[in-house]
VEXDREN-2710 file (C-alpha; in Angstrom, 1 decimal):
% VEXDREN-2710
k/r/px/py/pz
1/MET/-6.5/-29.2/-31.8
2/ALA/-8.2/-27.4/-29.7
3/ARG/-9.3/-28.6/-25.8
4/ARG/-12.4/-29.9/-24.8
5/LYS/-14.1/-26.7/-23.2
6/ASN/-13.9/-26.8/-19.0
7/ARG/-17.7/-26.8/-17.6
8/ASN/-16.6/-24.8/-14.6
9/SER/-15.2/-21.9/-17.1
10/PRO/-17.5/-18.8/-19.0
11/HIS/-14.4/-18.9/-21.4
12/PRO/-13.6/-21.2/-24.3
13/LEU/-10.1/-23.1/-24.0
14/LEU/-7.6/-22.4/-26.3
15/THR/-4.4/-24.8/-27.1
16/LEU/-1.4/-24.9/-25.6
17/ASN/0.1/-21.9/-28.5
18/GLN/-2.8/-20.3/-28.4
19/GLU/-2.4/-20.0/-24.5
20/ARG/1.2/-18.4/-25.2
21/VAL/0.1/-15.6/-27.6
22/LEU/-2.5/-14.7/-25.7
23/ALA/-0.2/-14.3/-22.6
24/SER/2.4/-12.4/-24.7
25/ASP/-0.3/-10.3/-26.1
26/ILE/-1.7/-9.1/-21.9
27/ARG/1.8/-8.7/-21.4
28/ASN/2.3/-5.9/-24.4
29/ASP/-1.1/-4.1/-23.2
30/ILE/-0.2/-4.1/-19.8
31/LEU/3.5/-2.8/-20.6
32/THR/2.2/0.0/-23.3
33/ASN/-0.5/1.0/-20.9
34/ALA/1.9/1.1/-17.8
35/GLU/4.2/3.3/-20.4
36/ILE/1.1/5.8/-20.7
37/TYR/-0.6/6.1/-17.4
38/GLY/1.9/4.4/-14.8
39/GLY/1.0/2.0/-12.7
40/HIS/2.0/-1.2/-10.8
41/LEU/4.2/-3.0/-13.6
42/SER/6.3/-5.7/-12.3
43/SER/3.8/-7.7/-10.1
44/ASN/1.4/-7.7/-13.0
45/LEU/3.5/-8.9/-16.0
46/GLY/4.5/-11.8/-13.4
47/ILE/1.4/-13.0/-12.9
48/VAL/-0.4/-13.1/-16.3
49/GLU/0.2/-16.6/-17.0
50/LEU/-1.2/-17.8/-13.5
51/THR/-4.3/-15.2/-14.0
52/ILE/-5.5/-17.1/-17.6
53/ALA/-5.2/-20.5/-16.1
54/LEU/-7.5/-18.8/-13.1
55/LEU/-9.7/-18.1/-15.3
56/LYS/-9.7/-21.2/-17.5
57/HIS/-10.1/-23.4/-13.8
58/PHE/-12.8/-21.3/-12.4
59/ASP/-16.0/-19.1/-13.4
60/CYS/-15.3/-16.1/-12.2
61/TYR/-18.8/-15.0/-11.3
62/ARG/-19.7/-18.2/-9.9
63/ASP/-16.9/-18.5/-8.0
64/ASP/-15.1/-15.9/-5.8
65/ILE/-11.6/-15.1/-7.0
66/LEU/-9.7/-12.8/-4.9
67/PHE/-6.3/-10.9/-5.0
68/ASP/-4.9/-9.9/-2.3
69/VAL/-3.8/-6.4/-2.2
70/GLY/-5.4/-5.9/-6.4
71/HIS/-2.6/-4.2/-7.5
72/GLN/-1.7/-7.5/-9.8
73/THR/-5.1/-8.0/-11.3
74/TYR/-4.3/-6.2/-14.7
75/ALA/-4.5/-9.1/-16.4
76/TYR/-7.5/-10.4/-14.7
77/LYS/-9.5/-6.6/-16.2
78/ILE/-8.3/-7.4/-19.5
79/LEU/-9.6/-11.0/-19.2
80/THR/-13.2/-10.0/-17.7
81/GLY/-13.3/-7.7/-20.7
82/ARG/-12.5/-4.7/-19.2
83/SER/-9.2/-2.1/-20.9
84/LEU/-6.5/-0.6/-19.3
85/HIS/-7.1/2.8/-21.4
86/GLY/-7.0/5.0/-18.6
87/LEU/-5.7/3.0/-15.6
88/ARG/-5.3/5.3/-12.8
89/GLN/-6.9/8.7/-14.5
90/TYR/-9.5/10.4/-13.0
91/GLY/-13.0/8.7/-13.9
92/GLY/-11.0/5.6/-15.6
93/VAL/-10.3/2.3/-14.4
94/SER/-9.6/1.7/-11.1
95/PRO/-5.8/0.4/-10.3
96/PHE/-7.3/-2.0/-8.1
97/SER/-10.0/-4.8/-7.8
98/ASP/-13.2/-3.0/-8.2
99/PRO/-16.8/-4.6/-8.2
100/ASP/-18.4/-1.2/-9.3
101/SER/-16.3/-1.8/-12.6
102/SER/-17.5/-5.6/-12.7
103/PRO/-19.0/-8.6/-11.0
104/ALA/-15.7/-10.5/-11.8
105/ASP/-14.3/-8.1/-8.8
106/LYS/-15.3/-9.6/-5.4
107/TYR/-14.6/-6.4/-3.4
108/ARG/-12.8/-3.5/-2.9
109/ASN/-9.0/-3.7/-1.7
110/GLY/-5.3/-1.8/-2.1
111/HIS/-4.1/-2.7/1.0
112/ALA/-2.0/-6.4/2.0
113/ALA/-3.3/-9.3/3.7
114/THR/-6.8/-9.4/3.8
115/SER/-7.4/-11.6/1.3
116/ILE/-7.2/-14.8/3.2
117/SER/-9.8/-13.2/5.9
118/VAL/-12.3/-12.0/3.2
119/ALA/-12.2/-15.3/1.4
120/TYR/-12.0/-17.3/4.6
121/GLY/-15.7/-15.1/5.4
122/MET/-17.3/-15.4/2.3
123/ALA/-16.7/-19.4/2.2
124/LEU/-18.0/-19.3/5.7
125/ALA/-21.0/-18.0/4.0
126/LYS/-21.5/-20.1/1.2
127/ARG/-21.1/-22.7/3.5
128/HIS/-24.2/-21.5/5.7
129/ASP/-26.5/-21.1/2.7
130/GLY/-25.6/-24.5/1.1
131/VAL/-23.9/-22.4/-2.0
132/GLU/-21.3/-25.0/-3.8
133/SER/-18.9/-23.0/-5.5
134/ASP/-15.1/-22.5/-4.9
135/THR/-13.0/-19.4/-3.2
136/ILE/-9.7/-18.2/-3.8
137/ALA/-7.8/-16.7/-2.9
138/VAL/-4.4/-15.4/-4.9
139/VAL/-1.8/-14.1/-2.7
140/GLY/1.5/-12.4/-3.5
141/ASP/4.7/-9.9/-3.0
142/ALA/5.4/-11.7/0.9
143/SER/1.4/-10.7/1.8
144/ILE/1.6/-14.3/3.3
145/VAL/3.8/-13.1/6.1
146/SER/1.9/-10.3/7.3
147/GLY/0.3/-10.9/10.7
148/LEU/-3.4/-11.1/9.3
149/SER/-2.4/-13.7/6.6
150/MET/-1.3/-15.8/9.6
151/GLU/-4.3/-15.2/11.9
152/ALA/-6.6/-16.4/9.3
153/LEU/-4.0/-19.0/8.3
154/SER/-4.3/-20.5/11.8
155/LEU/-8.2/-20.9/11.9
156/LEU/-8.4/-22.6/8.7
157/ALA/-6.5/-25.5/9.8
158/ASN/-9.4/-26.8/12.4
159/GLU/-11.7/-26.6/9.2
160/LYS/-12.7/-29.5/7.3
161/SER/-14.9/-29.0/4.8
162/MET/-14.5/-25.6/3.4
163/ARG/-13.8/-25.5/-0.5
164/LEU/-11.4/-22.2/0.3
165/ILE/-8.0/-22.5/-2.2
166/ILE/-4.9/-20.5/-1.7
167/VAL/-3.0/-19.4/-4.3
168/LEU/0.7/-18.3/-3.4
169/ASN/2.2/-16.3/-5.9
170/ASP/5.4/-16.7/-4.5
171/ASN/7.8/-14.4/-6.5
172/GLY/10.2/-14.3/-3.6
173/MET/9.9/-10.2/-3.8
174/SER/7.2/-8.1/-2.0
175/ILE/7.7/-4.3/-3.1
176/GLY/11.5/-4.9/-3.6
177/LYS/13.0/-8.2/-2.0
178/ASP/11.4/-10.3/0.7
179/VAL/13.4/-10.2/3.9
180/SER/11.5/-12.4/6.1
181/PHE/11.8/-16.1/7.5
182/LEU/9.1/-17.5/5.6
183/GLY/10.1/-15.7/2.0
184/LYS/14.0/-17.9/3.2
185/GLN/11.7/-20.9/3.5
186/PHE/9.9/-20.7/0.8
187/GLN/13.1/-19.9/-1.2
188/LYS/14.5/-23.2/-0.1
189/ILE/11.5/-25.2/-1.4
190/ARG/12.1/-23.1/-4.7
191/ASN/15.4/-24.7/-4.4
192/SER/14.3/-27.9/-4.2
193/LEU/14.8/-28.8/-8.1
194/PHE/14.8/-32.6/-7.8
195/TYR/11.5/-32.8/-6.2
196/PHE/9.8/-29.8/-7.9
197/ARG/10.7/-31.4/-11.9
198/THR/10.3/-34.8/-10.9
199/SER/6.6/-34.1/-9.5
200/ASN/5.8/-32.2/-12.1
201/LEU/6.7/-34.4/-15.0
202/LEU/5.0/-37.5/-13.3
203/GLY/1.8/-35.1/-13.1
204/ARG/1.9/-33.7/-16.6
205/VAL/2.0/-37.6/-18.0
206/MET/-0.5/-39.3/-15.9
207/SER/-3.0/-36.7/-15.9
208/ARG/-3.1/-37.6/-20.0
209/ARG/-5.4/-40.2/-19.5
210/PRO/-8.2/-40.9/-16.7
211/TRP/-6.9/-43.9/-15.9
212/THR/-3.6/-42.6/-15.0
213/TRP/-4.5/-39.7/-13.9
214/ARG/-6.7/-42.1/-10.8
215/LEU/-3.6/-44.1/-10.9
216/PHE/-1.9/-40.7/-9.7
217/LEU/-4.2/-39.4/-7.3
218/LYS/-4.5/-43.1/-5.4
219/PHE/-0.2/-43.0/-5.4
220/ARG/-1.0/-39.4/-4.3
221/ASP/0.2/-40.2/-0.2
222/LEU/2.8/-42.5/-1.1
223/LYS/4.4/-39.4/-3.4
224/ASP/4.1/-37.1/-0.4
225/THR/5.9/-38.9/1.9
226/ILE/8.7/-39.0/-1.2
227/ARG/8.4/-35.5/-0.6
228/ARG/8.8/-35.2/3.0
229/MET/12.3/-37.0/2.9
230/THR/13.2/-34.7/-0.1
231/ILE/12.4/-31.1/1.7
232/ALA/11.0/-30.2/5.2
233/PRO/7.2/-29.6/5.8
234/THR/6.3/-26.6/5.0
235/ILE/4.4/-24.4/7.8
236/PHE/1.2/-24.7/6.2
237/GLU/1.6/-28.4/6.5
238/THR/3.0/-28.2/9.8
239/MET/-0.3/-25.9/10.4
240/GLY/-2.6/-28.9/9.2
241/ILE/-3.7/-27.3/6.1
242/LYS/-3.3/-29.2/2.6
243/TYR/-0.1/-28.2/0.7
244/ILE/0.6/-28.8/-3.2
245/GLY/3.5/-27.4/-5.1
246/PRO/5.5/-25.9/-6.5
247/PHE/4.7/-25.6/-9.1
248/ASP/5.8/-23.5/-12.7
249/GLY/3.6/-20.2/-12.7
250/HIS/4.8/-19.1/-16.5
251/ASP/3.9/-22.8/-17.4
252/PHE/0.4/-23.6/-18.3
253/GLU/0.8/-27.0/-18.6
254/SER/2.0/-27.3/-14.7
255/LEU/-0.6/-24.5/-14.1
256/ASP/-3.1/-27.0/-15.4
257/LEU/-1.9/-29.8/-13.5
258/ALA/-1.9/-27.9/-10.6
259/PHE/-5.6/-26.4/-10.5
260/ARG/-6.4/-30.0/-11.4
261/LYS/-5.1/-31.3/-8.3
262/ALA/-6.7/-28.3/-6.2
263/LYS/-10.2/-29.0/-7.2
264/SER/-9.8/-32.8/-5.9
265/LEU/-8.3/-31.6/-2.6
266/VAL/-10.3/-28.6/-2.0
267/ARG/-13.7/-31.2/-1.7
268/ASN/-12.3/-32.3/2.0
269/GLY/-10.9/-28.5/3.0
270/PRO/-8.6/-25.7/2.4
271/VAL/-5.6/-26.7/0.5
272/VAL/-2.3/-24.0/-0.3
273/VAL/-1.4/-24.6/-4.0
274/HIS/2.4/-22.6/-4.0
275/VAL/2.9/-21.4/-7.4
276/VAL/6.5/-20.3/-8.3
277/THR/6.8/-17.0/-10.6
278/LYS/9.5/-14.0/-11.9
279/LYS/8.2/-10.7/-10.3
280/GLY/8.6/-8.5/-14.5
281/TYR/8.5/-11.6/-16.4
282/GLY/8.8/-11.3/-19.8
283/TYR/10.5/-7.4/-19.6
284/ALA/14.0/-8.0/-18.8
285/PRO/14.9/-4.5/-17.1
286/ALA/12.2/-5.5/-14.5
287/MET/12.8/-8.9/-14.2
288/ASN/16.7/-7.9/-12.9
289/ASP/15.2/-5.2/-10.8
290/GLU/16.1/-6.3/-6.8
291/LYS/15.0/-2.9/-5.4
292/GLY/11.8/-2.6/-6.6
293/THR/12.1/0.2/-8.9
294/PHE/9.6/-1.4/-11.6
295/HIS/6.7/-2.4/-8.7
296/GLY/5.3/0.9/-9.2
297/VAL/6.0/2.8/-12.2
298/PRO/5.2/6.9/-13.0
299/LYS/3.8/8.3/-16.5
300/ARG/6.7/7.7/-19.1
301/PHE/9.1/5.3/-17.4
302/GLU/10.8/4.3/-20.0
303/GLU/11.8/7.8/-20.7
304/GLU/14.7/9.7/-19.0
305/ARG/14.5/11.2/-15.7
306/PRO/16.0/14.1/-14.7
307/ALA/18.8/13.3/-12.2
308/GLU/18.0/15.7/-9.3
309/ASP/15.0/14.6/-7.2
310/VAL/13.8/17.9/-5.1
311/SER/10.5/15.8/-3.4
312/PHE/10.2/16.1/0.1
313/THR/11.0/12.5/0.1
314/SER/14.6/12.7/-1.2
315/LEU/15.4/15.8/1.0
316/LYS/14.2/13.9/4.2
317/ALA/16.7/10.9/3.3
318/LYS/19.4/13.6/3.2
319/LEU/18.8/15.2/6.6
320/LEU/18.4/11.6/7.8
321/GLN/21.6/10.5/7.0
322/GLU/23.5/13.1/8.8
323/LYS/20.7/13.0/11.9
324/MET/22.1/9.0/12.2
325/GLU/25.6/10.7/11.5
326/GLN/25.6/12.9/14.6
327/ASP/22.9/10.5/16.5
328/ARG/24.7/7.3/17.6
329/LYS/21.4/5.9/18.6
330/ALA/19.1/7.2/16.2
331/PHE/17.7/3.6/14.9
332/LEU/15.4/3.6/11.5
333/ILE/12.6/1.2/10.7
334/THR/10.4/0.8/8.1
335/PRO/7.8/-1.6/6.5
336/ALA/8.6/-2.9/3.6
337/MET/9.2/0.9/2.0
338/VAL/13.2/1.1/1.9
339/TYR/13.0/1.9/-1.7
340/GLY/10.0/3.9/-1.8
341/SER/10.6/6.3/0.7
342/ARG/14.6/6.6/-0.6
343/LEU/16.1/4.7/2.3
344/GLU/18.8/2.9/0.3
345/GLU/21.7/4.6/1.3
346/LEU/20.6/4.4/4.8
347/PHE/20.2/0.9/5.1
348/ARG/23.9/0.6/3.2
349/ARG/25.8/3.0/5.5
350/PHE/23.8/1.7/8.6
351/PRO/22.9/-1.5/8.6
352/ARG/23.2/-2.5/12.1
353/ARG/21.1/0.5/12.9
354/THR/18.2/0.1/10.1
355/LEU/15.2/-2.7/10.0
356/ASP/13.1/-3.4/7.1
357/VAL/10.3/-5.7/8.6
358/GLY/8.6/-6.1/5.7
359/ILE/4.8/-6.0/5.2
360/ALA/3.9/-6.1/8.9
361/GLU/3.0/-2.2/9.9
362/GLU/1.8/-2.7/13.3
363/ASN/5.2/-5.0/14.2
364/ALA/7.1/-1.7/13.0
365/VAL/5.3/0.4/15.9
366/THR/5.6/-1.5/18.6
367/LEU/9.3/-2.7/17.7
368/SER/9.9/0.8/17.6
369/SER/8.2/1.0/21.3
370/GLY/10.7/-1.5/22.9
371/LEU/13.8/0.6/21.1
372/ALA/12.5/3.4/22.7
373/LEU/12.2/2.4/26.3
374/LYS/16.0/0.8/26.2
375/GLY/17.2/4.3/25.7
376/GLN/17.1/4.3/21.6
377/HIS/15.8/7.2/19.2
378/PRO/13.4/5.2/16.9
379/ILE/12.7/6.8/13.6
380/VAL/9.8/4.7/12.1
381/ASP/9.5/5.5/7.8
382/ILE/5.6/4.6/6.8
383/TYR/3.4/5.8/4.2
384/SER/0.4/7.6/5.6
385/THR/-2.3/5.1/4.5
386/PHE/-0.5/2.3/6.0
387/LEU/-0.2/3.9/9.4
388/GLN/-4.0/3.5/9.2
389/ARG/-3.3/-0.5/10.0
390/SER/-1.1/0.7/13.8
391/TYR/-3.5/2.9/15.3
392/ASP/-3.7/0.5/17.9
393/GLU/0.1/0.4/18.0
394/VAL/0.7/4.4/17.9
395/MET/-1.9/4.5/20.9
396/GLU/-1.4/1.7/23.4
397/ASP/2.7/1.2/22.8
398/VAL/4.2/4.6/22.4
399/ALA/2.0/7.0/23.3
400/ARG/0.5/5.6/27.0
401/GLU/3.9/4.5/27.6
402/ARG/5.1/8.1/27.0
403/ILE/7.8/7.4/25.3
404/GLY/9.5/9.6/22.2
405/VAL/9.5/7.8/18.9
406/LEU/9.9/9.8/15.7
407/PHE/7.4/9.2/12.6
408/PHE/8.2/10.2/8.5
409/VAL/4.5/9.9/7.6
410/GLU/5.2/9.6/3.3
411/ARG/2.8/10.2/1.2
412/ALA/0.4/12.5/3.5
413/GLY/-2.4/14.2/1.7
414/LEU/-3.5/13.4/-2.0
415/VAL/-1.4/10.2/-3.3
416/GLY/-3.6/10.3/-6.6
417/GLU/-3.2/7.8/-9.2
418/ASP/-3.6/4.9/-6.8
419/GLY/-6.9/6.1/-5.6
420/GLU/-9.0/5.6/-2.5
421/SER/-7.1/2.8/-0.6
422/HIS/-3.5/4.9/-0.5
423/GLN/-4.7/8.4/0.1
424/GLY/-3.3/10.1/3.0
425/LEU/-6.1/12.1/3.8
426/TYR/-6.8/10.7/6.9
427/ASP/-4.0/10.8/9.3
428/VAL/-4.8/13.6/11.2
429/SER/-8.4/12.9/12.1
430/PHE/-7.1/10.1/13.7
431/LEU/-4.6/10.8/15.4
432/LYS/-5.5/14.2/17.2
433/GLY/-8.0/11.6/19.7
434/ILE/-4.2/10.4/21.0
435/PRO/-3.0/12.5/23.4
436/GLY/-0.4/14.3/23.7
437/THR/0.5/13.1/20.0
438/ARG/2.2/15.8/17.7
439/VAL/2.0/16.0/13.9
440/TYR/3.9/18.7/11.5
441/LEU/3.5/19.5/8.1
442/PRO/6.6/21.5/6.3
443/TYR/6.4/23.1/3.5
444/ASP/10.1/23.9/2.5
445/GLU/13.4/22.4/2.7
446/LYS/14.3/25.1/5.2
447/SER/10.9/24.0/7.2
448/LEU/11.8/20.4/6.8
449/LEU/15.1/21.3/8.3
450/ARG/13.7/22.9/11.6
451/LEU/11.8/20.2/12.3
452/VAL/14.3/17.2/11.8
453/ASN/17.2/19.3/13.8
454/SER/15.0/19.6/17.1
455/ARG/15.6/17.3/19.9
456/TRP/11.9/15.6/19.3
457/PHE/13.4/12.7/21.1
458/ASP/13.3/14.6/24.6
459/ARG/9.8/14.3/24.5
460/PRO/7.7/11.7/25.8
461/VAL/5.4/11.3/23.0
462/PRO/5.3/10.4/19.4
463/THR/5.7/12.8/16.9
464/PHE/4.9/12.9/13.4
465/PHE/6.1/14.7/10.0
466/ARG/3.8/14.3/7.0
467/LEU/5.4/14.4/3.9
468/PRO/3.1/15.4/0.8
469/LYS/3.7/14.3/-2.7
470/ASP/3.2/18.0/-4.2
471/LEU/7.2/19.7/-3.9
472/PRO/8.3/22.2/-1.5
473/PHE/7.3/26.2/-2.3
474/ALA/9.6/28.4/-0.4
475/LEU/8.3/31.8/0.9
476/PRO/11.0/35.0/1.5
477/ASN/11.0/36.6/4.5
478/CYS/8.7/34.8/6.6
479/GLU/9.3/35.1/10.3
480/GLU/9.2/31.9/12.1
481/THR/7.5/29.9/15.4
482/GLU/7.4/26.7/16.3
483/ILE/3.7/26.3/15.6
484/CYS/3.8/28.3/12.3
485/ASP/5.7/31.1/9.6
486/PHE/3.9/34.3/9.3
487/CYS/4.9/35.9/5.9
488/GLY/2.4/38.8/5.7
489/GLY/2.6/40.5/9.2
490/ARG/1.4/39.7/12.6
491/GLY/-1.0/41.5/14.3
492/THR/-1.4/44.2/11.8
493/TYR/-4.7/42.8/10.4
494/ARG/-8.3/41.9/11.8
495/THR/-8.1/38.5/9.2
496/LEU/-5.8/35.6/8.9
497/VAL/-5.0/33.5/6.2
498/LEU/-3.8/30.4/7.6
499/ALA/-2.5/27.4/5.5
500/THR/-0.8/24.0/5.4
501/GLY/1.8/22.7/3.5
502/PRO/3.0/23.7/-0.2
503/ASN/0.0/23.7/-1.6
504/GLY/-0.3/26.7/1.4
505/ALA/2.6/28.4/0.4
506/ARG/1.8/28.8/-3.2
507/LEU/-1.8/30.4/-1.8
508/LEU/-0.3/32.9/0.4
509/SER/2.0/33.9/-2.5
510/LEU/-1.4/34.6/-4.4
511/LEU/-2.7/36.4/-2.1
512/GLU/-0.3/38.9/-1.3
513/GLY/-1.3/42.3/-1.1
514/LEU/-4.3/41.9/0.2
515/PRO/-5.7/43.3/3.6
516/THR/-4.5/40.0/5.7
517/ASP/-2.3/38.2/8.1
518/ARG/-0.7/35.4/5.9
519/ALA/0.8/32.4/8.0
520/ILE/1.9/28.9/7.3
521/LEU/0.7/26.7/9.9
522/LEU/3.6/24.1/10.9
523/ASN/2.1/22.0/14.3
524/LEU/-1.1/20.8/12.8
525/LEU/-2.3/20.1/16.4
526/PRO/-1.1/22.8/18.5
527/SER/-2.4/22.9/22.2
528/GLU/-5.4/25.2/23.4
529/GLU/-2.8/28.2/24.6
530/GLU/-0.8/27.6/21.3
531/LEU/-4.0/28.1/19.4
532/ARG/-5.0/30.7/21.6
533/ARG/-2.1/33.3/21.2
534/LEU/-2.2/32.6/17.2
535/LEU/-5.6/33.4/17.2
536/GLU/-6.1/36.5/19.2
537/GLY/-7.3/39.3/18.0
538/TYR/-8.3/38.3/14.9
539/GLU/-12.4/38.7/13.6
540/ARG/-11.9/36.6/10.2
541/VAL/-9.7/33.3/10.1
542/PHE/-9.7/31.6/6.7
543/PHE/-8.0/28.2/6.8
544/TYR/-6.7/26.3/3.7
545/ASP/-5.6/22.4/4.0
546/SER/-5.4/20.7/0.8
547/TYR/-3.5/17.6/2.8
548/SER/-6.4/16.4/5.2
549/THR/-10.3/15.7/5.6
550/ARG/-12.5/18.3/7.4
551/GLU/-11.9/16.0/10.8
552/GLY/-8.3/17.1/10.8
553/THR/-6.7/20.2/11.7
554/ASP/-9.9/22.4/10.4
555/GLU/-12.1/20.5/12.7
556/PHE/-9.5/21.2/15.8
557/ILE/-9.5/25.0/15.5
558/ALA/-13.3/25.4/14.8
559/SER/-14.1/23.0/17.8
560/PHE/-11.4/25.1/20.0
561/LEU/-13.0/28.4/18.7
562/ALA/-16.7/26.8/19.8
563/ARG/-15.4/26.2/22.8
564/GLU/-13.9/29.3/24.0
565/GLY/-17.0/31.0/22.6
566/ARG/-15.1/33.5/19.8
567/ASN/-17.3/35.4/17.6
568/VAL/-14.6/35.0/14.8
569/CYS/-15.8/34.3/11.4
570/TYR/-14.3/31.0/10.3
571/ARG/-14.3/29.7/7.0
572/SER/-12.5/26.7/5.7
573/PHE/-11.2/25.1/2.1
574/SER/-10.6/21.1/3.2
575/PHE/-11.7/17.6/1.9
576/PRO/-15.1/16.7/2.9
577/ARG/-15.2/13.2/4.5
578/THR/-15.7/11.1/2.0
579/PHE/-13.3/8.7/-0.3
580/VAL/-11.3/10.3/-2.7
581/THR/-11.1/8.5/-5.6
582/HIS/-7.9/7.9/-8.6
583/GLY/-6.6/10.5/-10.7
584/ASP/-3.8/12.9/-11.3
585/LEU/-3.3/15.4/-8.4
586/PRO/-4.4/18.6/-10.4
587/THR/-7.6/17.4/-11.5
588/LEU/-8.5/15.8/-8.1
589/TYR/-7.7/19.0/-6.2
590/GLN/-9.7/21.1/-8.8
591/VAL/-12.7/18.3/-8.7
592/TYR/-12.8/19.3/-5.2
593/ARG/-12.1/23.1/-5.6
594/LEU/-9.2/23.4/-3.8
595/LEU/-6.4/24.0/-6.2
596/PRO/-4.7/27.1/-4.6
597/GLU/-5.9/29.7/-7.5
598/GLN/-9.4/28.3/-6.5
599/VAL/-9.0/28.8/-3.5
600/ALA/-7.5/32.2/-3.6
601/GLN/-10.2/33.3/-5.7
602/SER/-13.1/32.5/-3.3
603/ILE/-10.7/34.6/-0.6
604/ARG/-10.8/37.1/-3.0
605/LYS/-14.7/37.3/-3.5
606/GLU/-15.3/37.7/0.6
607/LEU/-12.7/40.2/1.4
608/LEU/-12.8/42.9/-1.8
END
């Protein structure tokens, strides 16, 4: 027998069995499309029941439902009328929240720990305008431990009349296993089985009749006293924020109880709803994964993969292992990217000289400053898109301290299917304004080896090695310098084609035979004297950089030429100042006319 329709939901309510069938169908849909297109798998499999329950108890158009990071919204997209067909492909469905695709999505995201702050701002605005609706922030994958989340929570503790619900989707993981203190505290709560089972059973029984439910609410204070005697207060209660839970995030009756209680409590101020889920729920390999293998999966992830990996990331990991064996002061730090950056073996071999700080990029950078100030050799391994969050720390705590910290900037340039929030195109443009900063981009294994083996810690400046997703591309018989490698003569012609990275190496190979000097730029921010020597004697310069926007090295060279008053014909090929959407790398390069073949054709037309 169908249950009564919830007036606060635009969706018809289903029977318990129908809800379970719906959850199973959604999981199959997610698995099918992840196999075809890749994507964030485990987090989406783990939040299916929770998403169904949210849309049963809240109106996704009148209320504001925000998913932290936005990578766990596949079920939400399906339930709000969107297909996962074409997920992460150019012109297809965005992998994160996207208001352009549906009014059910309330903001664009892609980075962790923003939802509570955004929800707080929305709730403030609605209270100011007298709007009676709920604001819900769904926080998962350890985003709650980030400093931004904590800053927002500290303000919420003072609010007593704000309709804001924080759903803590607690799966014990971030990308991999949660390493934070808070994560361990939540583990203790998850393990409090006596309270957990007794509270949920009592709530289920007494919620079946209106009068028993009212009685249950009257005795809530007594129940909370019992809970405090059973387990220690949570950090939320210590901060003065109402807390309920934990609830079973895969049991619809438990979730019904959780949201009914939350809606009754939120009338008197913010409330945290603690929901326990299993990352990868319903798919055994993902459920048993503690490394983060199934957090984000490539296309056709179930097919057998070649054993050999010649990516910059894997080559870096091997070189770093040799470096840390030779240098006893080398100390490796990463913000929750052990698996994604292929650092597992280093963490196993050097447990006392490696540290995963979790989703706390700013802490990773400033912590490295403390290590350097005490004579250690800190190495920070971080994605380009997350380095953006640490700009102030790089400026104030590393560069201005005049200390040597080495950064490996993973996924520099286009990332592809993860889209706008994850493209690593912008780091050179903001790093170039920091005094003393050195930025390098290898193009093959040999150039990466030269960079890693240099004595960077002797220099009191932050140094960045950008590692793109494109595979290395070697060029034979190059004349090597610290600034660039010449592969087609030096000073032979009046025209220079200057390029960066493996795509640049491909371009130069396509231009072989043309009357030009050809060089790969390794140092993306050379000094004026270095640029002066590099460009001396050239009347025409072509610059190709498919790993940055025009505001990066492109503008750096152009402004130098303008200041020098050089009579040089300068033509560049790089990304415009824009947010680049999602899609596979070849398609995106082609759309922006930055494929090496396209650029080679343009240069040939101008020279011949």
